[in-house]
PDB file as gemmi writes it, atoms N, CA and C in Angstrom:
CRYST1    1.000    1.000    1.000  90.00  90.00  90.00 P 1                      
ATOM      1  N   MET A   1      -5.539  32.983  22.858  1.00  0.00           N  
ATOM      2  CA  MET A   1      -6.560  32.270  23.582  1.00  0.00           C  
ATOM      3  C   MET A   1      -7.029  31.066  22.687  1.00  0.00           C  
ATOM      4  N   LEU A   2      -7.176  29.799  23.336  1.00  0.00           N  
ATOM      5  CA  LEU A   2      -7.593  28.748  22.579  1.00  0.00           C  
ATOM      6  C   LEU A   2      -9.011  28.621  22.193  1.00  0.00           C  
ATOM      7  N   ASN A   3      -9.445  28.592  20.836  1.00  0.00           N  
ATOM      8  CA  ASN A   3     -10.837  28.655  20.372  1.00  0.00           C  
ATOM      9  C   ASN A   3     -11.193  27.087  20.173  1.00  0.00           C  
ATOM     10  N   ILE A   4     -12.032  26.567  21.186  1.00  0.00           N  
ATOM     11  CA  ILE A   4     -12.448  25.273  21.231  1.00  0.00           C  
ATOM     12  C   ILE A   4     -13.313  24.946  19.996  1.00  0.00           C  
ATOM     13  N   GLY A   5     -14.149  25.782  19.739  1.00  0.00           N  
ATOM     14  CA  GLY A   5     -15.029  25.596  18.497  1.00  0.00           C  
ATOM     15  C   GLY A   5     -14.322  25.483  17.230  1.00  0.00           C  
ATOM     16  N   TYR A   6     -13.338  26.193  16.981  1.00  0.00           N  
ATOM     17  CA  TYR A   6     -12.490  26.024  15.820  1.00  0.00           C  
ATOM     18  C   TYR A   6     -11.777  24.756  15.832  1.00  0.00           C  
ATOM     19  N   LEU A   7     -11.331  24.423  16.964  1.00  0.00           N  
ATOM     20  CA  LEU A   7     -10.542  23.079  17.042  1.00  0.00           C  
ATOM     21  C   LEU A   7     -11.438  21.976  16.755  1.00  0.00           C  
ATOM     22  N   LYS A   8     -12.680  21.879  17.189  1.00  0.00           N  
ATOM     23  CA  LYS A   8     -13.807  20.995  17.009  1.00  0.00           C  
ATOM     24  C   LYS A   8     -13.968  20.821  15.459  1.00  0.00           C  
ATOM     25  N   ARG A   9     -14.231  22.132  14.925  1.00  0.00           N  
ATOM     26  CA  ARG A   9     -14.553  22.144  13.456  1.00  0.00           C  
ATOM     27  C   ARG A   9     -13.403  21.561  12.685  1.00  0.00           C  
ATOM     28  N   THR A  10     -12.131  22.045  12.930  1.00  0.00           N  
ATOM     29  CA  THR A  10     -11.028  21.385  12.310  1.00  0.00           C  
ATOM     30  C   THR A  10     -10.827  19.933  12.494  1.00  0.00           C  
ATOM     31  N   LEU A  11     -11.077  19.399  13.541  1.00  0.00           N  
ATOM     32  CA  LEU A  11     -10.974  17.908  13.665  1.00  0.00           C  
ATOM     33  C   LEU A  11     -11.974  17.254  13.069  1.00  0.00           C  
ATOM     34  N   LEU A  12     -13.204  17.851  12.941  1.00  0.00           N  
ATOM     35  CA  LEU A  12     -14.335  17.073  12.104  1.00  0.00           C  
ATOM     36  C   LEU A  12     -14.002  17.107  10.645  1.00  0.00           C  
ATOM     37  N   VAL A  13     -13.501  18.125  10.173  1.00  0.00           N  
ATOM     38  CA  VAL A  13     -13.090  18.334   8.832  1.00  0.00           C  
ATOM     39  C   VAL A  13     -11.966  17.337   8.517  1.00  0.00           C  
ATOM     40  N   ALA A  14     -11.034  17.131   9.302  1.00  0.00           N  
ATOM     41  CA  ALA A  14     -10.021  16.319   9.114  1.00  0.00           C  
ATOM     42  C   ALA A  14     -10.561  14.736   9.205  1.00  0.00           C  
ATOM     43  N   LEU A  15     -11.352  14.362   9.973  1.00  0.00           N  
ATOM     44  CA  LEU A  15     -11.949  13.261  10.054  1.00  0.00           C  
ATOM     45  C   LEU A  15     -12.760  12.856   8.817  1.00  0.00           C  
ATOM     46  N   TRP A  16     -13.472  13.860   8.404  1.00  0.00           N  
ATOM     47  CA  TRP A  16     -14.255  13.686   7.094  1.00  0.00           C  
ATOM     48  C   TRP A  16     -13.378  13.419   5.948  1.00  0.00           C  
ATOM     49  N   TRP A  17     -12.311  14.216   6.026  1.00  0.00           N  
ATOM     50  CA  TRP A  17     -11.314  14.203   4.812  1.00  0.00           C  
ATOM     51  C   TRP A  17     -10.711  12.678   4.817  1.00  0.00           C  
ATOM     52  N   MET A  18     -10.309  12.361   5.956  1.00  0.00           N  
ATOM     53  CA  MET A  18      -9.538  10.919   6.018  1.00  0.00           C  
ATOM     54  C   MET A  18     -10.606   9.877   5.658  1.00  0.00           C  
ATOM     55  N   SER A  19     -11.796   9.956   5.887  1.00  0.00           N  
ATOM     56  CA  SER A  19     -12.724   8.852   5.672  1.00  0.00           C  
ATOM     57  C   SER A  19     -12.891   8.638   4.138  1.00  0.00           C  
ATOM     58  N   GLY A  20     -12.627   9.576   3.354  1.00  0.00           N  
ATOM     59  CA  GLY A  20     -12.873   9.476   1.885  1.00  0.00           C  
ATOM     60  C   GLY A  20     -11.366   9.173   1.368  1.00  0.00           C  
ATOM     61  N   SER A  21     -10.372   9.208   2.060  1.00  0.00           N  
ATOM     62  CA  SER A  21      -9.094   8.960   1.313  1.00  0.00           C  
ATOM     63  C   SER A  21      -8.563   7.547   1.006  1.00  0.00           C  
ATOM     64  N   GLY A  22      -9.459   6.588   1.436  1.00  0.00           N  
ATOM     65  CA  GLY A  22      -9.065   5.261   1.155  1.00  0.00           C  
ATOM     66  C   GLY A  22      -8.278   4.555   2.177  1.00  0.00           C  
ATOM     67  N   LEU A  23      -7.673   5.428   3.118  1.00  0.00           N  
ATOM     68  CA  LEU A  23      -6.863   4.811   4.054  1.00  0.00           C  
ATOM     69  C   LEU A  23      -7.537   4.280   5.224  1.00  0.00           C  
ATOM     70  N   CYS A  24      -8.823   4.478   5.261  1.00  0.00           N  
ATOM     71  CA  CYS A  24      -9.628   4.174   6.538  1.00  0.00           C  
ATOM     72  C   CYS A  24     -10.327   2.835   6.278  1.00  0.00           C  
ATOM     73  N   TYR A  25     -10.380   2.225   5.027  1.00  0.00           N  
ATOM     74  CA  TYR A  25     -11.052   1.046   4.787  1.00  0.00           C  
ATOM     75  C   TYR A  25     -10.064  -0.124   4.972  1.00  0.00           C  
ATOM     76  N   ALA A  26     -10.727  -1.293   5.392  1.00  0.00           N  
ATOM     77  CA  ALA A  26     -10.079  -2.409   5.662  1.00  0.00           C  
ATOM     78  C   ALA A  26      -9.440  -2.976   4.281  1.00  0.00           C  
ATOM     79  N   ALA A  27      -8.180  -3.437   4.251  1.00  0.00           N  
ATOM     80  CA  ALA A  27      -7.502  -3.997   3.130  1.00  0.00           C  
ATOM     81  C   ALA A  27      -8.011  -5.383   2.895  1.00  0.00           C  
ATOM     82  N   ASP A  28      -8.081  -5.848   1.786  1.00  0.00           N  
ATOM     83  CA  ASP A  28      -8.693  -7.148   1.368  1.00  0.00           C  
ATOM     84  C   ASP A  28      -7.495  -7.970   0.643  1.00  0.00           C  
ATOM     85  N   PRO A  29      -6.910  -8.965   1.476  1.00  0.00           N  
ATOM     86  CA  PRO A  29      -5.739  -9.636   0.883  1.00  0.00           C  
ATOM     87  C   PRO A  29      -6.092 -10.603  -0.303  1.00  0.00           C  
ATOM     88  N   ASN A  30      -7.456 -11.053  -0.392  1.00  0.00           N  
ATOM     89  CA  ASN A  30      -7.955 -11.745  -1.529  1.00  0.00           C  
ATOM     90  C   ASN A  30      -7.778 -10.909  -2.795  1.00  0.00           C  
ATOM     91  N   LYS A  31      -8.420  -9.792  -2.710  1.00  0.00           N  
ATOM     92  CA  LYS A  31      -8.387  -8.805  -3.902  1.00  0.00           C  
ATOM     93  C   LYS A  31      -6.915  -8.382  -4.202  1.00  0.00           C  
ATOM     94  N   GLY A  32      -6.065  -8.338  -3.087  1.00  0.00           N  
ATOM     95  CA  GLY A  32      -4.677  -7.906  -3.239  1.00  0.00           C  
ATOM     96  C   GLY A  32      -3.929  -9.074  -4.099  1.00  0.00           C  
ATOM     97  N   ALA A  33      -4.307 -10.184  -3.862  1.00  0.00           N  
ATOM     98  CA  ALA A  33      -3.736 -11.449  -4.633  1.00  0.00           C  
ATOM     99  C   ALA A  33      -3.946 -11.286  -6.081  1.00  0.00           C  
ATOM    100  N   GLN A  34      -5.127 -10.823  -6.496  1.00  0.00           N  
ATOM    101  CA  GLN A  34      -5.347 -10.639  -7.896  1.00  0.00           C  
ATOM    102  C   GLN A  34      -4.616  -9.488  -8.454  1.00  0.00           C  
ATOM    103  N   VAL A  35      -4.574  -8.446  -7.695  1.00  0.00           N  
ATOM    104  CA  VAL A  35      -3.787  -7.288  -8.106  1.00  0.00           C  
ATOM    105  C   VAL A  35      -2.426  -7.641  -8.227  1.00  0.00           C  
ATOM    106  N   TYR A  36      -1.807  -8.305  -7.305  1.00  0.00           N  
ATOM    107  CA  TYR A  36      -0.390  -8.839  -7.270  1.00  0.00           C  
ATOM    108  C   TYR A  36      -0.007  -9.578  -8.375  1.00  0.00           C  
ATOM    109  N   ALA A  37      -0.854 -10.513  -8.884  1.00  0.00           N  
ATOM    110  CA  ALA A  37      -0.762 -11.428  -9.892  1.00  0.00           C  
ATOM    111  C   ALA A  37      -0.694 -10.660 -11.162  1.00  0.00           C  
ATOM    112  N   THR A  38      -1.482  -9.712 -11.362  1.00  0.00           N  
ATOM    113  CA  THR A  38      -1.507  -8.790 -12.573  1.00  0.00           C  
ATOM    114  C   THR A  38      -0.387  -7.925 -12.743  1.00  0.00           C  
ATOM    115  N   HIS A  39       0.080  -7.278 -11.592  1.00  0.00           N  
ATOM    116  CA  HIS A  39       0.942  -6.162 -11.594  1.00  0.00           C  
ATOM    117  C   HIS A  39       2.387  -6.466 -11.009  1.00  0.00           C  
ATOM    118  N   CYS A  40       2.523  -7.386 -10.166  1.00  0.00           N  
ATOM    119  CA  CYS A  40       3.612  -7.436  -9.352  1.00  0.00           C  
ATOM    120  C   CYS A  40       4.475  -8.762  -9.591  1.00  0.00           C  
ATOM    121  N   ALA A  41       3.860  -9.913  -9.956  1.00  0.00           N  
ATOM    122  CA  ALA A  41       4.370 -11.110  -9.990  1.00  0.00           C  
ATOM    123  C   ALA A  41       5.414 -11.419 -11.133  1.00  0.00           C  
ATOM    124  N   SER A  42       5.421 -10.544 -12.061  1.00  0.00           N  
ATOM    125  CA  SER A  42       6.413 -10.670 -13.214  1.00  0.00           C  
ATOM    126  C   SER A  42       7.885 -10.453 -12.558  1.00  0.00           C  
ATOM    127  N   CYS A  43       7.952  -9.646 -11.716  1.00  0.00           N  
ATOM    128  CA  CYS A  43       9.257  -9.185 -10.975  1.00  0.00           C  
ATOM    129  C   CYS A  43       9.520 -10.012  -9.608  1.00  0.00           C  
ATOM    130  N   HIS A  44       8.452  -9.923  -8.850  1.00  0.00           N  
ATOM    131  CA  HIS A  44       8.508 -10.426  -7.442  1.00  0.00           C  
ATOM    132  C   HIS A  44       8.107 -11.923  -7.350  1.00  0.00           C  
ATOM    133  N   GLY A  45       7.753 -12.558  -8.435  1.00  0.00           N  
ATOM    134  CA  GLY A  45       7.409 -13.993  -8.312  1.00  0.00           C  
ATOM    135  C   GLY A  45       6.075 -14.260  -7.893  1.00  0.00           C  
ATOM    136  N   LEU A  46       5.286 -15.084  -8.488  1.00  0.00           N  
ATOM    137  CA  LEU A  46       3.973 -15.376  -7.987  1.00  0.00           C  
ATOM    138  C   LEU A  46       3.772 -15.901  -6.696  1.00  0.00           C  
ATOM    139  N   SER A  47       4.818 -16.488  -6.313  1.00  0.00           N  
ATOM    140  CA  SER A  47       4.835 -16.967  -4.686  1.00  0.00           C  
ATOM    141  C   SER A  47       5.583 -16.050  -3.710  1.00  0.00           C  
ATOM    142  N   GLY A  48       5.983 -14.986  -4.356  1.00  0.00           N  
ATOM    143  CA  GLY A  48       6.742 -14.013  -3.602  1.00  0.00           C  
ATOM    144  C   GLY A  48       8.347 -14.045  -3.547  1.00  0.00           C  
ATOM    145  N   ILE A  49       8.804 -15.199  -4.270  1.00  0.00           N  
ATOM    146  CA  ILE A  49      10.239 -15.318  -4.473  1.00  0.00           C  
ATOM    147  C   ILE A  49      10.679 -14.567  -5.763  1.00  0.00           C  
ATOM    148  N   SER A  50      11.498 -13.537  -5.502  1.00  0.00           N  
ATOM    149  CA  SER A  50      11.882 -12.754  -6.550  1.00  0.00           C  
ATOM    150  C   SER A  50      12.424 -13.368  -7.665  1.00  0.00           C  
ATOM    151  N   VAL A  51      11.900 -13.030  -8.955  1.00  0.00           N  
ATOM    152  CA  VAL A  51      12.552 -13.563 -10.188  1.00  0.00           C  
ATOM    153  C   VAL A  51      13.403 -12.499 -10.919  1.00  0.00           C  
ATOM    154  N   MET A  52      13.413 -11.322 -10.302  1.00  0.00           N  
ATOM    155  CA  MET A  52      14.299 -10.254 -10.968  1.00  0.00           C  
ATOM    156  C   MET A  52      15.400  -9.793  -9.908  1.00  0.00           C  
ATOM    157  N   MET A  53      16.631  -9.681 -10.494  1.00  0.00           N  
ATOM    158  CA  MET A  53      17.577  -9.289  -9.604  1.00  0.00           C  
ATOM    159  C   MET A  53      17.281  -7.906  -8.893  1.00  0.00           C  
ATOM    160  N   GLY A  54      17.470  -7.833  -7.602  1.00  0.00           N  
ATOM    161  CA  GLY A  54      17.200  -6.562  -7.020  1.00  0.00           C  
ATOM    162  C   GLY A  54      15.774  -6.315  -6.414  1.00  0.00           C  
ATOM    163  N   ALA A  55      14.869  -7.102  -6.868  1.00  0.00           N  
ATOM    164  CA  ALA A  55      13.555  -6.953  -6.377  1.00  0.00           C  
ATOM    165  C   ALA A  55      13.412  -7.817  -5.001  1.00  0.00           C  
ATOM    166  N   PRO A  56      12.774  -7.312  -4.207  1.00  0.00           N  
ATOM    167  CA  PRO A  56      12.611  -7.936  -2.753  1.00  0.00           C  
ATOM    168  C   PRO A  56      11.906  -9.287  -3.023  1.00  0.00           C  
ATOM    169  N   SER A  57      12.176 -10.247  -2.210  1.00  0.00           N  
ATOM    170  CA  SER A  57      11.415 -11.562  -2.118  1.00  0.00           C  
ATOM    171  C   SER A  57      10.529 -11.458  -1.007  1.00  0.00           C  
ATOM    172  N   PHE A  58       9.275 -11.357  -1.199  1.00  0.00           N  
ATOM    173  CA  PHE A  58       8.293 -10.984  -0.040  1.00  0.00           C  
ATOM    174  C   PHE A  58       8.098 -12.379   0.637  1.00  0.00           C  
ATOM    175  N   ALA A  59       8.275 -13.536   0.068  1.00  0.00           N  
ATOM    176  CA  ALA A  59       8.056 -14.748   0.804  1.00  0.00           C  
ATOM    177  C   ALA A  59       9.109 -14.776   2.003  1.00  0.00           C  
ATOM    178  N   LYS A  60      10.382 -14.023   1.818  1.00  0.00           N  
ATOM    179  CA  LYS A  60      11.363 -14.048   2.669  1.00  0.00           C  
ATOM    180  C   LYS A  60      11.250 -12.725   3.603  1.00  0.00           C  
ATOM    181  N   ASN A  61      10.145 -12.148   3.533  1.00  0.00           N  
ATOM    182  CA  ASN A  61       9.846 -10.844   4.354  1.00  0.00           C  
ATOM    183  C   ASN A  61      10.726  -9.780   4.043  1.00  0.00           C  
ATOM    184  N   GLU A  62      11.331  -9.784   2.827  1.00  0.00           N  
ATOM    185  CA  GLU A  62      12.153  -8.680   2.478  1.00  0.00           C  
ATOM    186  C   GLU A  62      11.457  -7.426   2.099  1.00  0.00           C  
ATOM    187  N   GLY A  63      11.701  -6.287   2.590  1.00  0.00           N  
ATOM    188  CA  GLY A  63      11.055  -5.240   2.168  1.00  0.00           C  
ATOM    189  C   GLY A  63       9.710  -4.891   2.897  1.00  0.00           C  
ATOM    190  N   LEU A  64       9.491  -5.729   3.769  1.00  0.00           N  
ATOM    191  CA  LEU A  64       8.018  -5.510   4.420  1.00  0.00           C  
ATOM    192  C   LEU A  64       8.140  -5.064   5.823  1.00  0.00           C  
ATOM    193  N   MET A  65       9.199  -4.667   6.275  1.00  0.00           N  
ATOM    194  CA  MET A  65       9.472  -4.243   7.742  1.00  0.00           C  
ATOM    195  C   MET A  65       8.888  -2.764   7.934  1.00  0.00           C  
ATOM    196  N   SER A  66       8.653  -2.005   6.782  1.00  0.00           N  
ATOM    197  CA  SER A  66       7.984  -0.785   7.071  1.00  0.00           C  
ATOM    198  C   SER A  66       6.605  -0.715   7.120  1.00  0.00           C  
ATOM    199  N   PRO A  67       5.982   0.339   7.794  1.00  0.00           N  
ATOM    200  CA  PRO A  67       4.501   0.487   8.028  1.00  0.00           C  
ATOM    201  C   PRO A  67       3.898   0.543   6.588  1.00  0.00           C  
ATOM    202  N   ASP A  68       2.653   0.136   6.619  1.00  0.00           N  
ATOM    203  CA  ASP A  68       1.816   0.141   5.389  1.00  0.00           C  
ATOM    204  C   ASP A  68       1.932   1.507   4.683  1.00  0.00           C  
ATOM    205  N   SER A  69       1.772   2.642   5.482  1.00  0.00           N  
ATOM    206  CA  SER A  69       1.660   4.009   4.978  1.00  0.00           C  
ATOM    207  C   SER A  69       3.208   4.216   4.043  1.00  0.00           C  
ATOM    208  N   ALA A  70       4.283   3.781   4.566  1.00  0.00           N  
ATOM    209  CA  ALA A  70       5.535   3.867   4.029  1.00  0.00           C  
ATOM    210  C   ALA A  70       5.472   3.018   2.660  1.00  0.00           C  
ATOM    211  N   LEU A  71       5.000   1.798   2.842  1.00  0.00           N  
ATOM    212  CA  LEU A  71       5.151   0.818   1.531  1.00  0.00           C  
ATOM    213  C   LEU A  71       4.107   1.521   0.518  1.00  0.00           C  
ATOM    214  N   LEU A  72       2.963   2.128   0.915  1.00  0.00           N  
ATOM    215  CA  LEU A  72       1.996   2.667   0.062  1.00  0.00           C  
ATOM    216  C   LEU A  72       2.717   3.788  -0.737  1.00  0.00           C  
ATOM    217  N   ILE A  73       3.439   4.728  -0.046  1.00  0.00           N  
ATOM    218  CA  ILE A  73       4.155   5.800  -0.778  1.00  0.00           C  
ATOM    219  C   ILE A  73       5.292   5.203  -1.676  1.00  0.00           C  
ATOM    220  N   SER A  74       5.928   4.291  -1.274  1.00  0.00           N  
ATOM    221  CA  SER A  74       6.912   3.549  -2.101  1.00  0.00           C  
ATOM    222  C   SER A  74       6.339   2.992  -3.410  1.00  0.00           C  
ATOM    223  N   ILE A  75       5.318   2.217  -3.297  1.00  0.00           N  
ATOM    224  CA  ILE A  75       4.559   1.641  -4.396  1.00  0.00           C  
ATOM    225  C   ILE A  75       4.018   2.687  -5.495  1.00  0.00           C  
ATOM    226  N   ARG A  76       3.472   3.745  -4.867  1.00  0.00           N  
ATOM    227  CA  ARG A  76       2.955   4.819  -5.620  1.00  0.00           C  
ATOM    228  C   ARG A  76       4.058   5.536  -6.522  1.00  0.00           C  
ATOM    229  N   GLY A  77       5.123   5.716  -5.973  1.00  0.00           N  
ATOM    230  CA  GLY A  77       6.158   6.513  -6.498  1.00  0.00           C  
ATOM    231  C   GLY A  77       7.152   5.561  -7.381  1.00  0.00           C  
ATOM    232  N   GLY A  78       7.388   4.310  -7.002  1.00  0.00           N  
ATOM    233  CA  GLY A  78       8.272   3.453  -7.680  1.00  0.00           C  
ATOM    234  C   GLY A  78       9.792   3.615  -7.091  1.00  0.00           C  
ATOM    235  N   LYS A  79      10.723   2.806  -7.577  1.00  0.00           N  
ATOM    236  CA  LYS A  79      11.959   2.969  -7.005  1.00  0.00           C  
ATOM    237  C   LYS A  79      12.794   1.996  -7.861  1.00  0.00           C  
ATOM    238  N   ALA A  80      13.996   2.601  -8.332  1.00  0.00           N  
ATOM    239  CA  ALA A  80      15.013   1.966  -9.146  1.00  0.00           C  
ATOM    240  C   ALA A  80      14.190   1.296 -10.483  1.00  0.00           C  
ATOM    241  N   ALA A  81      14.336   0.021 -10.619  1.00  0.00           N  
ATOM    242  CA  ALA A  81      13.571  -0.565 -11.795  1.00  0.00           C  
ATOM    243  C   ALA A  81      12.097  -0.811 -11.634  1.00  0.00           C  
ATOM    244  N   MET A  82      11.631  -0.575 -10.410  1.00  0.00           N  
ATOM    245  CA  MET A  82      10.142  -0.617 -10.129  1.00  0.00           C  
ATOM    246  C   MET A  82       9.424   0.585 -10.668  1.00  0.00           C  
ATOM    247  N   PRO A  83       8.474   0.478 -11.546  1.00  0.00           N  
ATOM    248  CA  PRO A  83       7.767   1.679 -12.005  1.00  0.00           C  
ATOM    249  C   PRO A  83       6.779   2.135 -11.006  1.00  0.00           C  
ATOM    250  N   ALA A  84       6.402   3.415 -11.105  1.00  0.00           N  
ATOM    251  CA  ALA A  84       5.557   3.987 -10.300  1.00  0.00           C  
ATOM    252  C   ALA A  84       4.004   3.670 -10.586  1.00  0.00           C  
ATOM    253  N   TYR A  85       3.376   3.234  -9.516  1.00  0.00           N  
ATOM    254  CA  TYR A  85       2.003   2.844  -9.748  1.00  0.00           C  
ATOM    255  C   TYR A  85       0.825   3.799  -9.463  1.00  0.00           C  
ATOM    256  N   ARG A  86       1.244   5.098  -9.203  1.00  0.00           N  
ATOM    257  CA  ARG A  86       0.377   6.232  -9.003  1.00  0.00           C  
ATOM    258  C   ARG A  86      -0.425   6.381 -10.368  1.00  0.00           C  
ATOM    259  N   GLY A  87      -1.705   6.380 -10.488  1.00  0.00           N  
ATOM    260  CA  GLY A  87      -2.341   6.576 -11.630  1.00  0.00           C  
ATOM    261  C   GLY A  87      -2.717   5.088 -12.344  1.00  0.00           C  
ATOM    262  N   VAL A  88      -2.041   4.151 -11.940  1.00  0.00           N  
ATOM    263  CA  VAL A  88      -2.232   2.683 -12.367  1.00  0.00           C  
ATOM    264  C   VAL A  88      -3.081   2.017 -11.418  1.00  0.00           C  
ATOM    265  N   LEU A  89      -2.668   2.141 -10.044  1.00  0.00           N  
ATOM    266  CA  LEU A  89      -3.512   1.464  -8.972  1.00  0.00           C  
ATOM    267  C   LEU A  89      -3.889   2.625  -8.065  1.00  0.00           C  
ATOM    268  N   ASN A  90      -5.160   2.465  -7.540  1.00  0.00           N  
ATOM    269  CA  ASN A  90      -5.662   3.447  -6.612  1.00  0.00           C  
ATOM    270  C   ASN A  90      -5.050   2.941  -5.158  1.00  0.00           C  
ATOM    271  N   ASP A  91      -5.098   3.809  -4.333  1.00  0.00           N  
ATOM    272  CA  ASP A  91      -4.661   3.529  -2.887  1.00  0.00           C  
ATOM    273  C   ASP A  91      -5.242   2.197  -2.379  1.00  0.00           C  
ATOM    274  N   GLN A  92      -6.485   2.009  -2.419  1.00  0.00           N  
ATOM    275  CA  GLN A  92      -7.074   0.854  -1.916  1.00  0.00           C  
ATOM    276  C   GLN A  92      -6.533  -0.337  -2.422  1.00  0.00           C  
ATOM    277  N   ASP A  93      -6.363  -0.502  -3.872  1.00  0.00           N  
ATOM    278  CA  ASP A  93      -5.715  -1.580  -4.550  1.00  0.00           C  
ATOM    279  C   ASP A  93      -4.407  -1.778  -3.825  1.00  0.00           C  
ATOM    280  N   ILE A  94      -3.420  -0.725  -3.755  1.00  0.00           N  
ATOM    281  CA  ILE A  94      -2.077  -0.910  -3.190  1.00  0.00           C  
ATOM    282  C   ILE A  94      -2.212  -1.396  -1.796  1.00  0.00           C  
ATOM    283  N   LEU A  95      -3.097  -0.907  -0.896  1.00  0.00           N  
ATOM    284  CA  LEU A  95      -3.374  -1.409   0.441  1.00  0.00           C  
ATOM    285  C   LEU A  95      -3.754  -2.885   0.444  1.00  0.00           C  
ATOM    286  N   ASP A  96      -4.543  -3.286  -0.597  1.00  0.00           N  
ATOM    287  CA  ASP A  96      -5.002  -4.662  -0.699  1.00  0.00           C  
ATOM    288  C   ASP A  96      -3.790  -5.481  -0.970  1.00  0.00           C  
ATOM    289  N   VAL A  97      -2.891  -5.119  -1.906  1.00  0.00           N  
ATOM    290  CA  VAL A  97      -1.667  -5.804  -2.227  1.00  0.00           C  
ATOM    291  C   VAL A  97      -0.671  -5.800  -0.929  1.00  0.00           C  
ATOM    292  N   ILE A  98      -0.592  -4.847  -0.275  1.00  0.00           N  
ATOM    293  CA  ILE A  98       0.289  -4.910   1.023  1.00  0.00           C  
ATOM    294  C   ILE A  98      -0.281  -5.954   1.880  1.00  0.00           C  
ATOM    295  N   ALA A  99      -1.517  -5.878   2.066  1.00  0.00           N  
ATOM    296  CA  ALA A  99      -2.203  -6.853   3.043  1.00  0.00           C  
ATOM    297  C   ALA A  99      -1.881  -8.502   2.512  1.00  0.00           C  
ATOM    298  N   TYR A 100      -1.999  -8.498   1.122  1.00  0.00           N  
ATOM    299  CA  TYR A 100      -1.679  -9.866   0.622  1.00  0.00           C  
ATOM    300  C   TYR A 100       0.000 -10.298   0.888  1.00  0.00           C  
ATOM    301  N   LEU A 101       0.852  -9.175   0.607  1.00  0.00           N  
ATOM    302  CA  LEU A 101       2.221  -9.420   0.855  1.00  0.00           C  
ATOM    303  C   LEU A 101       2.532 -10.103   2.204  1.00  0.00           C  
ATOM    304  N   ARG A 102       1.662  -9.580   3.193  1.00  0.00           N  
ATOM    305  CA  ARG A 102       2.018  -9.814   4.613  1.00  0.00           C  
ATOM    306  C   ARG A 102       1.387 -11.167   4.923  1.00  0.00           C  
ATOM    307  N   THR A 103       0.699 -11.863   3.995  1.00  0.00           N  
ATOM    308  CA  THR A 103       0.324 -13.223   4.218  1.00  0.00           C  
ATOM    309  C   THR A 103       1.275 -14.287   3.582  1.00  0.00           C  
ATOM    310  N   MET A 104       2.257 -13.764   2.968  1.00  0.00           N  
ATOM    311  CA  MET A 104       3.179 -14.527   2.141  1.00  0.00           C  
ATOM    312  C   MET A 104       4.326 -15.372   2.892  1.00  0.00           C  
ATOM    313  N   ASN A 105       4.670 -14.798   4.135  1.00  0.00           N  
ATOM    314  CA  ASN A 105       5.697 -15.588   4.815  1.00  0.00           C  
ATOM    315  C   ASN A 105       5.162 -16.433   5.901  1.00  0.00           C  
TER     316      ASN A 105                                                      
END                                                                             
């Protein structure tokens, strides 16, 4: 039998947990531009045109067809020559960078 009280409590706990995860806050592309200049521009170029072989050119929309959540996971974990930014940038900083990347093209 379905316990409605249990489902309501579970939903409330899930909503409470998500509200503190950083994924529920609006991203700030202006802050993302600052973080990008500090941590990303040396490989991806200040204007989004890649300066390192194999790095996506964000000004050409390369690598930006994935949803924000997938990009967040990718940036956290790194890939190939790109270092992992888990522990360097928090999720909000990464989401701010993603919002900035989407303004480049």
